[in-house]
N, C-alpha and C positions, 0 to 999 in steps of 0.2 A: 055746252058741257058743264056739269055741276062742278063747283069749286070744292076744294079739299082742305080740311082742317085737321091738324095734328094737335091733340090735347094730352099733355103729360100728366101722370098721376090721376088717371081718369077712370080707374076701375070702380071707384066708389066716391062718396062725398061730394065736395065742390066740383071736382074734375068731372065726375059722371053727370052732374047737373049741367055743367057747361057743354059737355059733348051732346047731351040730349037737346039743349036749347039750340045749338048750332045745327043739329040734324033737323029739328023742326023748322029751321030757317032755310033748309035745302042743301046744306053742306054734306058732302061725303065725310065720314069721320074715321080717324085713325086713333085707336085707343093705345096709349103707351103707359105701362106701369111696371114696377119692379115685383109686384105680387105674382103668385103662380099664374101661368098663362091661362089656366082654366077660368080663373076669376075674370080676367080681361075679356076672354072670349064670350063669357056669359053676358057681360055688359055690352059687347059688340053685337051680340045676337039680339038683345033687347032693342038696341038703337036701330038695327037693321029693319026691325018691324015698322019703323017710321017711314020706310020707303027709300032709304039712302044706302049707298055702298059703304061697308065698314070693314076694317081689318084690325086685329089686335096684335100687339107686340109686347114681349117681355124684354125690358131694357133697363140697364143700370145707367141712369142719366149722368153719373160721374165718369163713365167710361166713354171717351170721345170716339173710339173705334166703333163701339156698339151704336152710339148715337148717329154717327155718319152713315153707317150701314142702313139703319132704319130710314133715315131721310132720303137716301139715295133710292132705296127700294120703293118708297112711297111715291117719289117723283116719277119713277119709271112706270109703276103700275097704274097710278091715278092720273098721270100726265101733268100734274102741277102740285105745288105746295102754296096754297093761298093764304092760309091762316095758321099761325103757330101760337098755341096757348101754353106758356110755361107755368104749370100749376104744381108740379111735383114738389113735395116738401115734407120735412120731418121736424120733430122737436126732440131735444134732449135737455130738458130744463134743469136748472140748479143754480144756486147762488154762485156768483162770480169767483169768490175766493176758494170755493170747493169744487169748481167745475173741472172735470178731467179734460186734459188736452185732446184726447181722442173724441170726446163728445163735442168739443168746439169744432174740430177739424171735420167731423162727419156731417154736422149740420151745415157748415159753410160749403162743403163739397156737394151735397145733394141740392141744397136750395139755390146757392149762387153759381157754383161751377156748373151744375146741371143746366141752369138757365143760359149760361154762357155757351155750353156745348151745343145745345139745340139751336140757339140763335145763330151761332157761328155756322152750323151746318145748313140752316135754311136760308140765311141771308143771300148767298150767291145765287140761289135759284130765284128768289124773289126779285133780286136786282136785275137778273136777266129778263124776267117776265115784265119788269118795270111796274110791278104791282105786288102788294102783300100787306098783311096785317100781323103784327107781333104784339101779343098781349101777355104780360107777365104778372103773376099774382104776388104782390108784395104783402104788406101788413101794416096796420096802424102802428105796431110796435117798431116798425122800420122808420117811422116818422118821429115818434115820441119816446121810444125806448120802453123797457119794462123790467122791473126787478125780477131776477131769476131767469131771465131769457137773454143774456148777453150774446150768446151764440146765434140764436134765432133772430134777434133784433139786428145784429151786425149783418147777417146774411140778407135780410129783407131790405135793410138800408142800402146794401150793395146792389140789389136788384134795381133800386130807384136810380142810382148813379149809372148803372149799365144801360138802363132804359133811355135816359136822357142823352147819353153819349151816342148810342146806336141810332137814336132818332135823328140826331144831327147828321150822322154819316149817311143815312139811307134816304133822307127826305127827298133829295133830288131825283131819286130813282122810283118815286111813287110808292115807297114802302113806309108805313107808319109804325111807330113803336110806342106803346103806352103801358102804364102799370095801373093795377087796381090794388088799393089798400083796404082789405076787409077789416072790420072790427071783430066783435065777438059773433061768431057764426056757429049755430048748432050743427056739429058734425061728430063722427066717432072720435076724432082727435080731441075735441073739447069736452066730450061727454065724461071723460075720466077726471076732470077737474073737481076739486072739493066743492061742496055746496056753498061754503063761505065765499070762495073765490067767484063762483057764478053769481051769487047775490050782490057782491061788490061790483061786478061787471054791469049787472042790470041797473044798479043805482047810478052808474056813470053814463048811461045811455039816455040822452034827452028824449028819445022816442019811446023809451020804456018797453022795449021788446028786443029780444035777441034776433040777430040776422038769420035768414034762411039761405040755404044754398042757391035757391032760385034768384035771390037778390043779387048775388055775385054773377050768376049765369046771365041774367038780363043785361048787366052792364057789359059783359064780354060780348054778348050778341050785338049790342049797339056799336061797340068799338070795331067789331069785325065787319060791320055793314058799310054800304056805300054812304050812308048818312054821316059817317064819321071820317070821311076822306080828307078833311082839312084839320084833323085833330092829331097831333103827334107830340111826343115828349112830355106827356102829362101824367100826373098821378091822381087818380080819382078815388077818394075815400068813400067806401060804402060801409058806413058804420053807425047809422042812426043818429049822427051828430056828435059822436064821442070826441072827434078831433075837428076843431073848427079854426 
């Protein structure tokens, strides 16, 4: 029986690339996104053409009831939850002294609490199966910080702490939990940055190229595979050498 992967924030961008990579590796794919369901269903349809079973859900990752319902339905319909990729995330950038409290709360709720909610829902299933892979998308700014992104940096640093703690708790049950810290990746989210910011980013990358969504997806594919069965509690930077 094919294994099943849930990928949050996967209607487009990095999440879609991750879902596509896992589908190519033979996983059935569950698309989860807050965008209109039509968008997620279109992505699911594209991925289904690769020969795997897919399903799309519209879900607010900050709402634990919605999250629990999705995970329960997936486990019932697909028969297992083998991989969880916590990719859903947003930004609300601004200088710390001017940052609105609601912008801080929203980013932490989506990025960190959303990761907690889905991990909390999937963990008991994986523990019972005595197998599972949890991969959460952090960020280089969760490691080194970034001016104008206090909320985003805090949420992504929180994901690292959550990952390491969960990894310790679930290791004896055959469940691994790792994080990936992307650097600058060309996505719709980063496309809106000013050219000066993009140029400064490129200058800071030793490999002198921007990351592509496939770079992140390939790392997820490895961590979700049997080849990574002895790797847990780790943070892998995929950033062209920005953070060493």
